[in-house]
N, C-alpha and C positions, 0 to 999 in steps of 0.2 A: 492168567489168560495166555493161551498159546499164541505163537507167532502167526499161525494161520487165521485165527480169530481176529487178531489185531489188523492183519492185512485186509481181511474181508470187510471189517468195519470201516476202515479208511476208504476202501474202494467203493463200497456201497454209498457212503456219505458223499463222496466226490461225484459219483454217477447221478445220484438224485439231485445234487446241486446243478449239474449240467442239464438235467431235464427241467428243473425249475427255471433256469436262466434261458431256456429255449422258449419260454412263455413271455410275451411282451410285458405283461403286467408285473411280473417279478423282476424282469430286467430293468424296468423303469424305476423300481424302488432302489435298485443298487446303483445304477448309472443312468446318464441321460442319453446314452447311445441307443440306436436302433439297429437291429440286425436284418440283413436281407434274408429272403426265403432260402437261399442256398446256404447261408451261414447257420440258419436255424436247423435246416435238415442235417447239416454236418455235425452240429452240436448234439442233436438227438442220436445220430448214428454212433458218435463217439461215446456218449453216455451209455448206449446199449452195449457196446463192446466192453466198456469198463465194468458193467454189471455182470457180463459173462466172465470176465477175469476175476470178479469178486467171488464167483461160485467155485472156481477151480481150487483155491486153497481148502475150501470146505470139503470138496469132493476127495481131495487127496488125504485129508485128515480123517474123515469119518465115513467115507464111501458115498455112493450116489444117493441113497434114500435118506439116511440121517443127515448127510451133508446138505441136501436140499431143504430139509425142514429147518436146520440151523440157519442156513442162508436166508430163508424167507423171514425168520425171526429177526435176524440182524438187519435185514432190509426194512422191516417194519419199524424197528427201534430207531434206526438212523433217519428214516423219513419223518418220524414224529419229532425228533430233535431238530431236524432241518426246518420243519414247519414252525416250530417255536422260535427258532433263531430268526427266520425270515419275518416273523411277526414283530419281534422286538428290536433286533439288531441286524437288519438286512445286509449291511456292508460287512459285518463280521462273519456272517454265514458264508460269504464267498471267500473271504480270506482264510477261513478255517478249511474250506474245500481245497484250496491250494496247498495248505499245510498237510492235509490228509493225503493228497496225491504224493507229496514229497515223502511223507512217512511211509506210505505203501511202497514207494520205490526203494527207500532205504531198507525196509524189511525184506524186500525181495532180494536185494543184493546181499543181505546178511544170511539168507537162508542157505 
């Protein structure tokens, strides 16, 4: 697996975790905290930016067309993994998201 693919997988998983935590139902499964509307909006914008960052390694590796198809595939797989983790181990899903962001940062530094 190339470094671009690993970085994109990590960023897609972290972004989808951010989107799921922006929903009160998923957030209540993980923690007892409630977010304000401003925090929810900020979390959604941050997750959107992370998704855009997840596309950039694919674009540089395979070009715009093929990179987009691979990125959508990675996004689909990581979303399914997140849904399964949120169903069975919701607290671990968030911990893994933090680890994925850390891994993506380290991969970016190694590049």
